[in-house]
N, C-alpha and C positions, 0 to 999 in steps of 0.2 A: 086800759088794756083789757082784753077778754080772757087771756090765759092766766095761769097762776102768777101771783106776785113774787113768789119765791119757790124755787125748785132746787132740791139737793139730790144728786144722783151718784151712788157708789163712792161716797167720799170717805177718805181716811186722812187723819192728821196726827202726826206724832207730836206729843207735848211732854215727853219724858215721864210719863206715868207707866203703870203696869202694862198697859196696851194703848195703842193709838185710839183716838176718838173715831168711831166709825158710824156713819149714817148711810144705810142702804138706799133709802128713798124717802123723800119728804116733799110734798107739794102743798102750798098754802094759797088759798084763793082769797079774794077780797072779802073782808068781813068775817072770815072764819075765826073761831075762838078755840085755840089748841093748847093743851098742856102736855109737856114731855116730862115723864118721870123716869129717873135713872141716870141723870147727869149730876155728878157732885159739883161743888162750886168751881173747882179748877176746870172740869170738863165744860161746865156751862159757860165760863168765860171764853174758852176756845170756840165753842159753838157760836156764841154771839159774834166773835171776831170773824168767823167763817161766813156766817149768813149776811153780814154787813159788808163783806169784801175787804175787811181790814187785813186779813191774812188769806192766803190761798191754800187749798188742800194739797197734800202730797199726791193724792190720787183722786180722780173723780171730778165732778163739775158742780159748781154753784151758779145758778142763774138768778139775777136780781132784776125784777121787773122786765123779764124777757131777755136780759143781756147776760152773757157769760161773764162772771166776775174777772176771769183771766184776761178778758179783752179790754178791760178798763185800765188804760195806762196813763191817763191824764188826771192829775190830782184834783183839779177843779171839777172835772166831770164826776170823779168819785165822791167829792164832797156834796155835790148836788144830789147824788143817789143816796148817800148816807143820811142826808137830811130828811129822807122819806121814812126813816126809822126813828122811833122814840124808845130809848133804852132806860129801863128802870133798874138801877143797880146801886149797890153800896159803893161801888168803885167811882161813881160820879161825885165829884167834889162839890160839897156845899161850903160856903164861906160862913163859918159859925158865928162870927161877930156881926155879920150883916143881917138885916131884917129879911123876913120872908119875901116882901115886895122887892127888895133889892136883889135877892138871889134869883127871883123869877124874871126880873127886868133884864138880867144879864143874858137871857136868851135872845134879846132883841137889840141891846146896846151895851157899850161899856161905860156910858154916862149914867152913873147910878148915885151920884152924890149931889143932889137927889136925882131920881129918874125924871125925864120929861113927863108932863102930865099925860100925854097919849100913851106912853110906855107904861106909866104907873097904872093906867086904866086896864091895859092888856094884861099886865101882871096880876092885878087883883081879880080880873075876870077868871084867870086860870085858878087862882086860889079858891075862888067861890065854886068853880066847877068841881074841884076835888074835895070840896066840903071842909076846907079849913075855916074855922070860925073867924069872923071879922076881927075879934080881939087878938088874934095871932098874927095878923098881917104885918104889923109894925114891930113885932117881937124879934129879937135875935134868934136865929135858927138854933143856937146852942141851948136856948131855954125851952124848946119844944120837947114833948114826949116822943116816944119812938113811932107811934102811929102817925102823928102829925109830920114828923120828919119824912116818913115814907110818902105822905101825901105831897110834900114839897118836891120830892124826887119824881113822883108821877106827873105833877104839874109841869116840871121842867121838860119831861119827856114828851108832853103833849104840845109844847109851845109852838112848834113849827108845823102843826097839823099833820102828823105822820100817817102814812098808809098802813104801817105795821108797828105795833107796840111790842117790844121785847122785854120780858121780865126775867131777871137773872137772880133766882132764889130771893125774890122780893120779900117773902114773909119770914125769912130765917131769923130775924131779930125782933119780930113783932110778938107782943103778948098774945097768948092763945085766944083770948076773948075778942081781939081785934081782927083776927084773920078772916072769918066769914063775912063780916060787914065790909071789909076791904075787897074781898073777892066779888061780892055782889055789886059794889060800886064800880069796880073795874068793868064788869060786864055791861053795866048801864052806860058808862062812858064810851066804851068801844062800840056798842050798839048805836048810840046816839050819833057818834061821829062816822060810823060805817067803816071803822078801822079793823084790820085783822089784829089778832093778839096771839102771841106765842109765849107761854110761861114755862121756863125751865124750873122745876121745883122737885123737892123731895117730899112734899106735903100732900098726901093723897086727898085729904079733906079739902084743901085749897084747890087742888086740881079739879075735883068733882064740882066745886062751886063756881069756878071761873070759866070752865071750858065746856064746849059741846063735844069735842073730840079729845080723848085722853090716850096718849101714846106712851107705852112703856118700852124703853130701850133695852135690847139685849146687847151689852157692850162687846161681847165676843164676836157677834156677827153684824152688828149695826142694824138689825131688823127692828122694826117698830111694831109692837102689838097694839092694835087700835081697839078702843072700847068707846062706843057712843052710849049716851045715857040709856040705861035699861037694857043694854044689849051685851052679848058675850064678846070676848076679845077675839080679834082675828089678826093674822100677820099679813103685812104687805111689804113688798120689796121690789 
């Protein structure tokens, strides 16, 4: 498609916080790398649900790949659309007792004891892409450090070759020393795949490292102040 992959217009969603989540306008083109600063973890979850069509706004419109989310009334149709998103979030369940390979194989099959050889190869290719060391591939996820667990989550998000990668406070539990290397690797992966990336984060340093466009949300109005690298902020709505 030639237009934006994602469009959000005059959206408001009540989620029992001090005020509703408001987004005045957001458009994301193919391959864009964007960070949104100003969403706490609860608001980031609501944002992810809205932009994937999992929930509908109380006001305004969300378009996914050119289609209004409100017009998608068939569950199979929605599942095909949501597969075009890869979501990196602590809410995504990892099976702690299973190996990295088994957890990644579950993106393709439920036959994981053991995975078929072709699926094992796909799972391990993902592990390699996100720079998990070979020595970790057969380890239980429970034995991994925080940075490697986040790499597993990223690999899961990439499994179905998404058009948009969504990061929901992905660095909140990472040690400080791991954040910039993770950001740089995310940029490399998104660039190589041609995927758009949207990071909801409270970490200014991470935002500056992972994104070309940094958007700061004014929660009262929903306006987003945009800063490109080396430029002043400007508002758009």
